[in-house]
C-alpha positions in Angstrom: 3.3 -25.6 -10.4 2.0 -26.7 -7.4 -1.1 -24.6 -5.8 -0.4 -22.8 -2.8 -3.8 -22.6 -0.5 -4.1 -20.1 2.3 -5.4 -22.2 5.6 -9.1 -21.1 5.6 -9.2 -22.6 1.8 -7.1 -25.9 2.7 -9.7 -26.0 5.6 -12.6 -25.9 3.3 -11.1 -28.0 0.5 -10.5 -31.1 2.8 -13.4 -30.6 5.4 -11.4 -30.3 8.6 -11.1 -27.4 11.0 -8.4 -24.4 11.0 -7.1 -25.7 14.0 -6.4 -28.9 12.4 -4.0 -28.0 10.1 -2.5 -25.6 12.3 -1.8 -28.7 14.7 0.0 -30.4 12.0 1.7 -27.4 11.4 3.0 -27.3 14.8 4.0 -30.6 14.8 6.0 -30.1 11.5 3.8 -32.7 9.6 3.0 -29.9 7.2 5.1 -27.1 5.6 3.8 -23.3 5.9 5.0 -20.7 3.6 4.0 -16.8 3.7 0.6 -18.2 5.3 0.0 -21.0 2.8 0.3 -24.8 2.3 1.0 -26.8 -1.0 -1.4 -28.6 -1.9 0.7 -31.7 -2.6 2.0 -31.8 0.8 -1.5 -31.4 2.4 -2.7 -34.5 0.6 0.3 -36.0 2.1 -0.5 -34.8 5.6 -4.3 -35.7 5.1 -4.4 -38.9 3.4 -7.9 -39.7 4.0 -9.2 -36.3 3.5 -12.3 -36.1 0.9 -11.1 -33.3 -1.5 -14.7 -32.1 -2.3 -13.7 -29.6 -5.4 -11.1 -31.3 -7.0 -13.3 -31.7 -10.3 -14.1 -28.0 -10.0 -10.6 -26.9 -9.4 -9.2 -29.1 -12.1 -11.5 -27.8 -14.6 -10.7 -24.3 -13.6 -6.8 -25.0 -14.0 -7.7 -26.2 -17.6 -10.1 -23.3 -18.3 -7.5 -21.1 -17.4 -4.7 -22.5 -19.2 -6.5 -23.1 -22.5 -7.7 -19.5 -22.3 -4.5 -17.5 -21.3 -1.8 -20.3 -22.8 -0.6 -21.7 -19.8 0.0 -18.2 -18.1 -0.5 -20.3 -14.6 2.5 -22.2 -15.1 4.9 -19.1 -14.2 3.3 -16.1 -12.3 6.0 -13.9 -14.5 3.4 -14.8 -17.3 0.1 -14.0 -15.4 -2.2 -14.0 -12.5 -2.3 -17.3 -10.5 -5.2 -19.8 -10.7 -5.4 -19.8 -6.8 -7.2 -16.1 -7.0 -9.8 -17.1 -9.6 -10.6 -20.3 -7.5 -11.0 -18.3 -4.2 -13.4 -16.1 -5.7 -15.7 -19.2 -7.3 -15.4 -21.0 -3.9 -16.3 -17.5 -1.7 -19.3 -16.8 -4.3 -20.4 -20.3 -4.2 -20.6 -20.6 -0.3 -22.2 -17.1 -0.1 -25.0 -18.5 -2.4 -25.5 -21.4 -0.5 -25.3 -19.6 2.7 -28.2 -17.5 1.2 -30.2 -20.2 0.3 -30.4 -22.1 3.3 -31.2 -18.9 5.5 -34.1 -18.2 3.1 -35.3 -22.0 3.4 -35.3 -21.3 7.1 -37.0 -18.6 7.0 -39.6 -19.7 4.8 -40.1 -22.5 7.2 -40.7 -20.2 9.9 -43.0 -18.2 8.2 -45.4 -21.2 7.3 -45.1 -22.2 10.9 -46.5 -18.7 11.8 -49.1 -18.9 9.1 -50.2 -22.2 10.7 -50.1 -20.6 14.3 -52.5 -17.6 13.1 -55.1 -20.8 11.8 -54.8 -22.5 15.0 -54.9 -19.3 17.5 -58.5 -19.0 19.1 -59.2 -15.1 19.9 -61.6 -13.9 22.4 -64.4 -11.8 20.8 -63.1 -8.7 22.7 -59.5 -9.0 20.8 -61.0 -10.0 17.3 -60.4 -6.4 15.8 -56.9 -6.0 17.1 -55.8 -9.5 15.8 -57.3 -8.7 12.5 -54.9 -5.8 12.3 -51.9 -8.0 13.0 -53.1 -10.8 10.6 -53.5 -8.0 7.6 -50.0 -6.5 8.7 -48.4 -10.0 8.7 -50.0 -11.0 5.4 -48.8 -7.5 3.9 -45.2 -7.9 5.3 -45.3 -11.9 3.9 -46.4 -10.5 0.3 -43.6 -7.8 0.4 -41.2 -10.7 1.2 -42.2 -12.6 -1.7 -42.2 -9.8 -4.2 -38.6 -9.2 -2.9 -37.8 -12.7 -3.0 -38.1 -12.7 -7.2 -35.9 -9.7 -7.4 -33.2 -9.4 -4.8 -31.4 -12.7 -5.4 -31.4 -12.0 -9.1 -29.7 -8.5 -8.4 -27.5 -10.4 -5.9 -26.1 -12.9 -8.2 -25.6 -10.1 -11.0 -23.2 -8.1 -8.0 -21.3 -11.6 -7.5 -20.8 -12.2 -11.2 -19.5 -8.8 -11.8 -17.0 -9.2 -9.0 -16.1 -12.1 -10.4 -15.1 -10.9 -13.8 -13.5 -8.0 -12.4 -9.7 -7.9 -13.4 -7.5 -9.3 -10.6 -4.1 -8.2 -9.9 -1.1 -10.0 -8.5 2.0 -7.8 -7.0 5.3 -9.5 -6.9 7.7 -10.3 -4.9 5.1 -10.0 -2.4 2.6 -12.3 -4.0 -0.3 -10.4 -2.6 -3.4 -9.7 -5.1 -6.4 -7.6 -5.2 -9.3 -7.0 -7.3 -9.0 -3.6 -9.6 -12.1 -1.8 -10.3 -12.0 -0.4 -13.9 -13.6 2.6 -12.3 -10.5 3.3 -10.1 -6.5 3.3 -11.0 -4.5 0.5 -9.7 -2.9 2.6 -7.0 -6.5 3.5 -5.7 -7.8 0.2 -5.8 -4.8 -1.3 -4.1 -4.8 1.2 -1.1 -8.4 0.2 -1.0 -7.6 -3.5 -0.5 -5.3 -2.4 2.1 -2.0 -2.8 0.4 1.0 -0.6 1.4 2.2 0.1 -2.2 4.6 2.9 -2.7 3.5 6.3 -4.4 4.0 10.0 -3.9 2.1 12.7 -5.7 -0.7 10.4 -6.9 -1.2 12.7 -10.0 1.2 11.2 -12.6 4.1 13.5 -11.8 6.9 11.6 -9.2 7.2 8.6 -10.4 7.1 6.8 -7.2 4.4 4.6 -8.0 5.8 3.3 -11.2 5.7 -0.8 -11.6 6.9 -3.1 -14.0 3.8 -4.8 -16.1 5.1 -8.3 -16.3 1.3 -9.6 -17.8 -1.7 -8.6 -19.1 -3.1 -5.2 -20.5 -3.9 -1.8 -18.9 -5.5 1.3 -20.0 -4.2 4.9 -19.3 -7.1 7.0 -17.5 -5.3 9.8 -16.3 -3.2 12.3 -17.6 0.7 11.9 -16.4 3.9 14.5 -16.9 6.4 11.9 -15.7 8.7 10.7 -18.6 10.2 7.3 -18.6 13.7 6.4 -19.7 14.0 4.4 -22.8 15.3 1.5 -20.7 12.3 1.8 -18.4 10.0 1.8 -21.3 11.8 -1.3 -22.9 11.0 -3.2 -19.8 7.3 -2.0 -19.5 7.0 0.3 -16.7 3.6 2.3 -15.9 2.6 4.4 -13.3 -0.3 2.8 -11.2 -1.6 6.5 -10.3 -2.5 6.8 -14.1 -3.5 3.2 -15.4 -6.3 0.8 -14.9 -6.5 -2.8 -15.6 -8.2 -4.7 -18.7 -7.5 -7.8 -18.0 -5.9 -9.7 -15.0 -2.0 -8.6 -14.7 1.0 -9.2 -12.7 3.0 -6.3 -11.6 6.4 -5.9 -10.1 6.7 -3.4 -7.5 7.6 -2.2 -4.1 5.2 -2.7 -1.0 6.0 -1.5 2.7 6.0 -4.9 5.0 7.3 -3.0 8.0 7.6 0.5 9.7 11.1 1.0 8.6 9.8 0.7 4.9 7.7 3.7 5.1 9.3 7.3 4.7 9.0 10.1 7.1 7.1 12.6 5.6 5.5 16.4 6.3 2.3 17.1 5.1 -0.4 20.1 5.3 -4.1 18.8 5.9 -7.0 21.0 6.0 -10.1 20.7 9.1 -12.8 18.3 7.3 -14.4 17.8 10.1 -14.8 17.8 14.0 -17.2 16.0 16.3 -17.6 15.8 19.9 -18.8 12.4 20.5 -19.2 12.9 24.4 -17.9 15.2 27.3 -14.7 13.6 27.1 -13.8 12.8 23.6 -13.4 14.8 20.0 -13.1 13.3 16.6 -10.8 15.4 14.4 -11.0 14.3 10.7 -8.1 15.9 8.6 -8.1 15.6 4.4 -5.1 15.7 3.0 -4.3 17.2 -0.9 -4.9 14.8 -3.5 -1.0 15.8 -4.6 0.5 14.6 -1.1 -1.3 11.6 0.7 0.2 10.4 3.4 1.7 6.8 3.5 1.4 5.1 7.0 0.7 1.5 8.3 -2.6 1.0 10.5 -1.5 1.4 14.0 1.1 4.2 13.8 0.9 7.5 15.0 1.9 11.3 14.0 3.0 14.5 15.1 0.2 17.2 14.3 1.2 21.1 14.8 -1.9 23.7 14.8 -0.6 27.3 14.0 -2.3 29.7 16.0 -3.2 32.4 13.7 -4.4 35.1 16.1 -2.1 36.7 18.1 1.6 35.9 19.0 0.7 32.3 20.2 3.0 29.8 19.7 2.2 26.7 17.5 0.5 23.6 19.6 2.3 20.5 19.1 0.8 17.0 19.8 1.2 13.2 19.2 -2.0 11.1 18.1 -2.4 7.8 16.8 -4.1 7.6 13.7 -7.6 6.1 14.0 -8.8 5.5 10.7 -7.3 2.8 7.8 -4.6 3.5 5.4 -7.2 2.1 2.6 -8.8 5.8 3.0 -5.4 7.7 3.1 -7.2 11.0 2.3 -9.2 11.2 5.4 -7.1 10.7 8.7 -9.3 10.5 12.0 -7.8 11.3 15.5 -9.4 10.3 18.5 -8.8 13.8 20.9 -9.5 13.2 24.8 -10.2 16.5 26.7 -8.6 17.3 29.4 -8.0 20.6 31.3 -4.3 20.5 30.8 -4.4 19.6 27.3 -3.8 22.8 25.3 -3.7 20.8 22.0 -7.6 19.4 22.9 -8.7 22.8 24.2 -7.7 24.3 21.1 -9.3 21.7 18.8 -12.4 21.9 20.9 -12.6 25.9 21.3 -10.9 27.8 18.5 -10.6 25.7 15.3 -12.0 27.1 12.3 -12.8 25.1 8.9 -10.0 27.1 7.3 -7.4 26.0 9.6 -4.5 23.6 8.7 -2.1 21.1 10.9 1.2 20.3 10.0 2.1 16.2 10.0 5.3 14.9 10.6 5.9 11.3 10.9 4.5 8.7 10.9 6.5 6.9 13.7 5.8 3.6 15.8 6.2 0.2 15.0 2.6 -1.1 16.3 1.8 -2.6 13.0 -0.3 -5.7 12.0 2.2 -8.9 11.0 0.0 -9.7 7.7 2.5 -13.1 7.3 0.7 -14.5 10.3 -2.0 -17.3 9.9 -3.2 -16.7 13.3 -6.7 -15.1 14.4 -6.3 -11.8 16.0 -7.3 -10.4 19.9 -7.6 -6.4 19.9 -7.5 -5.2 23.4 -7.9 -1.4 23.9 -7.9 1.0 27.2 -10.5 3.7 26.8 -9.1 6.1 23.9 -6.3 3.7 23.5 -9.0 2.7 20.6 -7.7 4.8 18.2 -4.9 2.5 16.8 -6.8 -0.4 17.5 -9.6 0.9 15.1 -7.0 1.6 12.8 -5.8 -2.3 12.8 -8.9 -3.8 12.9 -10.3 -1.8 9.8 -7.3 -2.6 7.9 -7.5 -6.5 8.7 -10.8 -6.5 7.4 -9.8 -4.6 4.2 -7.4 -7.5 3.8 -9.8 -10.3 4.9 -6.9 -11.8 6.2 -8.1 -13.1 9.6 -10.1 -16.4 10.0 -11.5 -14.6 13.5 -11.1 -10.9 14.8 -12.1 -10.3 18.9 -12.0 -7.0 20.2 -12.0 -6.3 23.9 -12.5 -2.5 25.1 -11.6 -1.8 28.7 -13.1 1.1 29.8 -14.5 3.0 33.1 -17.3 4.7 31.3 -20.7 3.7 32.7 -22.7 5.2 29.9 -22.1 7.4 26.6 -19.1 5.5 26.1 -17.7 6.7 22.5 -18.1 4.6 19.2 -19.7 1.5 21.1 -22.1 1.5 18.5 -19.6 1.1 15.7 -18.1 -1.6 17.5 -21.7 -3.1 18.2 -22.2 -2.7 14.7 -19.0 -4.8 13.3 -20.5 -7.4 15.8 -24.0 -7.5 14.3 -22.7 -7.5 10.4 -19.4 -9.7 10.4 -19.6 -13.5 11.0 -16.1 -13.8 12.1 -16.0 -10.7 14.6 -16.9 -10.4 18.2 -16.8 -7.4 20.5 -16.6 -7.3 24.4 -17.1 -4.1 26.2 -15.3 -4.8 29.7 -16.3 -2.5 32.6 -13.7 -2.1 35.5 -12.1 0.1 37.8 -9.4 2.2 36.8 -6.5 0.3 38.9 -3.7 -1.9 36.9 -4.2 -5.0 38.7 -8.3 -5.0 38.6 -8.0 -4.4 34.7 -5.2 -7.0 34.2 -7.1 -10.0 36.1 -10.6 -8.8 34.2 -9.0 -9.0 30.8 -7.6 -12.4 31.5 -10.4 -13.9 33.3 -12.2 -13.0 29.8 -9.4 -14.3 27.6 -9.7 -17.7 29.8 -13.5 -18.1 29.8 -14.1 -17.0 26.1 -10.6 -19.1 24.6 -9.6 -22.6 25.4 -5.9 -21.6 24.5 -4.2 -18.7 23.0 -1.4 -20.5 21.3 -3.1 -19.4 17.6 -3.7 -15.8 18.4 -1.8 -12.7 17.6 -2.7 -10.2 20.4 -2.4 -6.3 19.9 -2.7 -4.5 23.3 -3.0 -0.4 23.2 -2.8 0.4 26.8 -0.7 2.6 29.5 2.5 1.2 29.5 2.6 0.1 33.3 -0.7 -2.1 32.2 1.5 -3.4 29.2 4.3 -4.4 31.6 1.6 -6.5 34.1 0.0 -8.1 31.3 3.1 -9.7 29.2 3.9 -12.1 31.8 0.3 -12.8 32.1 -0.3 -13.6 28.7 3.0 -15.8 28.5 2.0 -17.8 31.3 -1.5 -18.7 29.5 0.4 -19.9 26.6 0.8 -17.0 23.8 4.2 -16.6 22.7 5.8 -13.8 23.1 6.5 -12.9 19.2 2.6 -12.9 19.1 1.9 -10.0 21.2 2.3 -6.4 20.3 2.2 -3.6 22.7 1.4 0.3 22.2 1.6 2.7 24.8 -1.1 4.7 24.1 -1.1 8.3 23.8 -3.3 10.8 25.8 -5.2 7.9 27.1 -7.1 8.1 30.2 -5.1 7.3 33.5 -5.2 3.8 35.5 -3.7 4.0 39.0 -1.0 1.5 40.1 
């Protein structure tokens, strides 16, 4: 069976840019299927390319064939070789990057040592210089000691990650790493996959999946009783089992908002936090036996029952700001306004014992997981809630080559969660964050955003855009984006709930 490669993997393999591969695809010189290309087609499209890791791939394929009786010949007989290959390539690249970074640091430290020796100090500054020199020598010694232990521990963690069981899901061909301390369901959710489940405690049977290959172990008690037919076909509950070896499962996954059922869930207050004068963050905890299934970017109806007096329940609808990979903890960004009864109740009268009734989810502002494009996210003020959910989901999938976030705001100071976005920008190599200050006028906001996109991206053909803003701004942006080269099917808009007003 021929090897399927992601675009990033293919680019690394033949030593070209990802955009070069995308250009071949657009010219119909290379076929793409579900975001992957076939190795044999890649060799035809790039006949002069040097396949640097061919030897490693061939050895790995032979090793896997001998070790698991040629299981790579059929996806139904075992996990595909691509997963192990991707893990090995990723680890090798990370180790090489760390080695290069360490060499640069050593060169810098040696240069600083030499500068200290050459530096001529005035007698009056001698004491201060000696203090700095002593501090520097202590810091260097600490780095030397750390260098002896840290790479060893890092390598151990990398090897441990490499050796964890790998799970392939069919028919989606999604795969993930299963931590033996978690159930198959928990690992799948943590990896950002929208697999089917219900009670999460072995009773309802909604998470049942057919074990096609490999071995599992039941780690959680289950009350659900399989029929004799299910038993003979190898069905298991993913909420009750963990992987012992690499496995292949046949199971249902949600790929669109139509695949997620409407639910009613009672959730308790876990935490409220007033970020600034304008926004509160409400975190709700769902019961273990009834997690909320939703896709990143969707919104839900919240009902708060007022226990005191004869007041009617207060109902509002908000986007979910958290990632589906954390279904137990749901985050909502609540704008505080004098004319918002729900926001005022949350701020002034909410108690830790209170609960909310959640109904939904709703909306189709969800990630296109089959697209190989890089991602651009645009949020207007509290429109950041669904965007945050989408970004965290994209991170959990490790899907996009690059992620760009533009946050449009009129707030000059104390803008909420600005530090979170900055931390993503600092910590992630493929993530960039730009905060755009502008007037609250539709034409000004649109012009400001288009200027940034034009200046920072040579073209927008290979991007998917996700924009959460007031409806009239979305209506204005769409033709402008089309005129700049982005395809209509690659644009996704959400009219934000309870967003700050923009003047026409």
